Structure formats: structure tokens, C-alpha cells
N, C-alpha and C positions, 0 to 999 in steps of 0.2 A: 395524202396518197400520191405524192410526187412521182413515184416509180411507175404509176399506171397511166400512160398517156392515151389519148384517143387517136393517136396518129396512125401510121400505116400497119403497125403491128396488130395482128389479130390476137387479142386475149382470148384464150380458151377457158372453160370453166375451170378444168383442171391446172391450168397456169395460175389462175387467180387464187384456187385453193392453196396451192403450194406457196405462192408469193405471200399471200395473207397469213398463213400459218406462221412462217418464220418472222414476218413483220410484227404481227400481234404479240408473239412471244418475246420478242426484242423489246416491245413497249411494256411489258409486264402484265398483259391479260392472261388470266389463269387457263381458259380453255380455247385457246386460238382456233382449233379445227372445227369446234362445234360453233363458234362465233361467226365464222366466215360461212359456214352452212347456212345458218339462220339468216344472214343477210342476203346471201344468194337465193334462198327459197324465196325471199320477199320480192327481190329484184326480178326473178325468173317466174314468179308466181307458180310455184310448185312446191311439191312435199320433198323430204330429205332424199328419199329413194330416187325420185326423179332427178335431183341435182347429180347423183352418180351415173344416172343413165344418159345424161346430157353432158358428160365429161369433155367431149370433143367439140362442142357447140361453141362458137364465137359469141362473144356479147357485142350488142350494137353499141355505137357511140353514146346513145341516150342510156342504155342499160349501164354503161361504164361510168357515166357521169352520175347517175343516181348511186351506184356503188361507191364512188369516190366519195360522195357528200356523207353517205352512211358511215364510211370509215373515219371520217374526220370527227364526226359526232361521236362515235364509239371512243375515240381516243381521248376524248374530253370526259370520258367514263359515263356518258349518258346511257342509261339502261338499253338493252337491244329491243325490249318490248315497246318503248316509246319511239325508237328510231323507226321500226316496222309498223307500229300501231296496232299491234294484236299479240295475244298470248294465249296459251291453252290452259283451260281449267276443266277438270272432270270429262276429258276427252272431247271437249268443244272449243271452238276459237271465240275468243271475246275481244272486242275492239277495247283499246286503252289509249289515254292521252294523260298529258302532265297533271290533270285535275283528279286522277284517280290512283289509288295505290295499286301496284301490280299484283294480281292474285298468286299466291304461292301455292306449291303443291302441298304442304302441310296443311293448309285450309281445307283440303278435300276431305281430310279425316272428319271435320265437323259435319260435312254432308253425309258421309257413311253413318255416323252415329245418329243423326237426326232421322234417317230413313228408318234405322232400326228402331228407335224409340217410338216413332208415331205411326208405324206399319199397320197397327190394328185400329186406328182411328179412321172412320168411314170419309169424312170430310174436313181434314185437319186445318186449322188456321194458324198461320205462322206470321211473326214479324222478325225481319232482318234489321238489326240496329247498326247503323253505320254501313250502309249497304254498298258505298263505293260505285264501282262498276257493274254491281248488280249481279255478280257471278254466283254467290250463294243463294239468294232469292230465285234467280232464273233456273239454276241447276235444280232446285227443289221443285219449282214449278213444272219443270220438264219430267222429272222422275215421278212426281205425284200428280197426276193429271187433275184429280179431284180436290186439290188443295187450293186453299185461298190465301194468297201471300202478299204481303205488304213490306215494301223495303223502305226505311226511312233514312234520311241523312241531312246534315245541317248544309251541305254543300250543293248550291243549285247546278254548279258546272258537273259535279259528280253525277247528279240525278240525270242531267241531259245524256251522260254517257250510258247511264244505266238503262234509259228508255230506248236509246239507240240499239244497245244489245238485246233488249227484250224484243224489239221489232226484228232485229236481225235473225233472232232464234224462234221468232213466231210464238213467243208465250202469251197466252190470254189471260192466264189466271194470276197475273203477277201485277200490282200497281206500286206506284213509287210516290212518296210524300216528302216534302220539305219539312223538317221539324227539328227543333232544338230539343233533344232528349232530356237536358237539364231543367227546362223550364215548362215542358208539356206536363199538364196534370190529368189531362181526359184520356184515358185509355180503355179500350175494349179489350177485356182479358183473351187470351189466345191459348191455343194448346202447345205452342212452342215458340219460344223467343231464342233466336240464335244470333250470334254476334262474334266478329272479330274486331274488337274495338281498339282504339289507340292506346297502347300500354306501355311504350317506352317513357321511362322516366326523363324529366327535362335534363337532369345532370348527365345522362347517358347519350343525349341527342348528338353531341357535339363529336363523340367517338365513334358514330355508326360509319359503315364503309361510305365512301364518297358517292358511289352510284345511287345509294338510298338517300343520304342526308341532302345532297345537293339537287336532287332532281324530283324525288317522290314528295307529295304534299305533306307537310309537316303536320297538318291537322288530321291526317289519317295515321300518323305514326306516334305522336306523343300526345298526352293530355295536357301537356304544359305544367304538370304538376309531378305527383309521385309515382305515376304508371298504375294507380289504383282507382282513380276517380270514377271511371265507368262502372267498376265492379261494386263500388259502394252504392251508386245509383241503382243498379240492377238489385242489389239486396234490399235497399229501402222500398223499391217500388213493388219487388216481389209479388205478393198476392193480387196486386191492382193490375198487374200486367199478364200474369199466367193464371190460368184456371186452376182449380184443385186437380192435383194428380198430373198437372201438365208439367212440362220441361223448360229448363234454360240450359243451353249448350253454347259455352263460351271458350273461345281461345284464350289461352294465357302464355305468358312469356317464358323464359329460360331461367335456370338458377332457381333462386329463392321465390321468385314470383308466384308460382302456384300455391305455395304455403301460404303466402300473405293473403292471396285472394280467397283462399279456402277459410281462414281465420276470419275474414270480413263477413262471410255467409254464415259462420257458426255464431258469430256474435249477433247476427240478426235472426238467429234461432232456425236456420236451415240445417238440418241434420242428415238428409239424404243426400249426400255429396259424394261424387266419385271422380277422381282424376284419371284421365286415360291417355295412354302414351300415343305419339304420333308414330308414323313408320320408320322414324329414325331412332325410336326407343326413348324420347324425351317426353316428359309430362307436359302436354301442351293443350289438352282439353278438359274443361271443367264441366261436368254433368250435374245438374240440380233438379231435383224432383220437389214440386211444390205440394206440401201436404195440406190438407184443410185445417 
């Protein structure tokens, strides 16, 4: 950010938006205006509307210094959410760092479907597998006050972040546990198992966009295999983790991935299957009901 010095010139918010918009565009970032808005919101500690209400406000030298470091990091393709340390999920702010996968808007669809499926269960028990930042578990905990929710993850660093988010959002009906889903054998069956597991095949990993490949934790993205490992485990465990008439709600990938996952569950004699589209019209959520 060599063009922005902390010398005598007063850099106003509007100057910085105009400067960064053309600078980011020149550097090949896709949404330059929204990117600088995001960074300024963090530097000024305000929402998007307030950025525009503060157009004529000059930044202090300290704020300019912070913004300069943010811009440098962004030009190396570090995700905005890691730079500012937060993201939005289901209308709430979550804290994130390099140890957790950044929650995506598509995953909110899992929450919507879960709320619909278990709305008539008085005190539902829920297990969120690969909880990461805790966004699914915590959202369900807030939306269903009488639910009992457990988020599991193999990553201790991710669980630390999930606990921070749980405290930040004051959820008391959610707990987190370190667990290797592939070696654990003792499960208490629940009404709902929900998961956005790692499903990118290893052979596709190197072709991911740089922001994802170089910065997000690989353990949250790929199973180091064919992208189907977790679904095979869900299908094998089925009746031991889900109560009769209970549900599994799983995010799936794009292209042929949903069909491959469906065939795994059919092979394990699950016939109550439905693939549901996300809000972009892509098949992204597999809903399985466990029959007795």
C-alpha cells in the first residue's frame, strides 16, 4: 500500500474507497469495492452503512497503518475473514482464524433444513460432526433453546475457536468434544446428525482457488482420499449414531458428488434419501431418515 502514506495528507474514508477500488481491480481482485468496505468496517469498527455515513472522516495514522497491513495481506490472497478475524453466518458474527474453515452462506441451508425436520421433537439431541468454528452447532443451539447439542472435531485448535464462539454468543446448550470420528466406537444415538465434512478429493485439491488452498486448513477441506470417506463412515455408523426415525443432514459437493454419496447410502440400505438444492440451485444437501 505504498500509495497511502501516513504523512501530512488526511486520508478520508471516501478517498480510501476510491483509491482501493482501482488498486484492487488492477491487482485482479474480483469485488474491489466490497473488499475495501469489509476492511474499513473492521478498521473503523462499524457496519457497512456507517462506512458510508463516515465518508468525510479522516483516518488516524494508527488506522491507516492497520489498513495498510490488511491490504498487504489481501494482496497475498489471504481471505478477508482471516484478516479481520470474523465472518457472518445465519445473521450472527463468528470469530475465525486459520485453524477453522470459513463458514459459507451455502451451509446456512443445512440449518434451515435441520430446523424444519426436528421442529416437532420436544428436546432434540444433535451431533455436529467436524464442527470447526462451531457455527452450525451454535446456530442450532440459539434457534432451538431446548436442544442438547454436541460439536465434535479432531482439531483441538478448531475446538478452541468453537468454544470462544459459544461464549461470545452465550450458548449454554452446546458442548464441544475432541474426537476422531473414524476411530470412535461409542456413540449415544441422537435425533439429528448434521455435518459439512471435508469432501474435496485429494486430486482436486491443488486446483482450488489460492485463497482456499493456501490459507484454509486442509483437514477441513479434503479427506486426503476420494472425497467420500466421511459419507462411507456415516453410512456404516447410521443406526448406531441416529435414533429410529432420526435424521442425517449432510452437505455434499458439486457435480457428480451428490450422486456418488447417494449411492453409498443406498448400498448400506438407506432408502429414505432426498437431495435438496441450495439457494443457488445446486444439489448441496443430502437428507437421510433412519428407519427402524
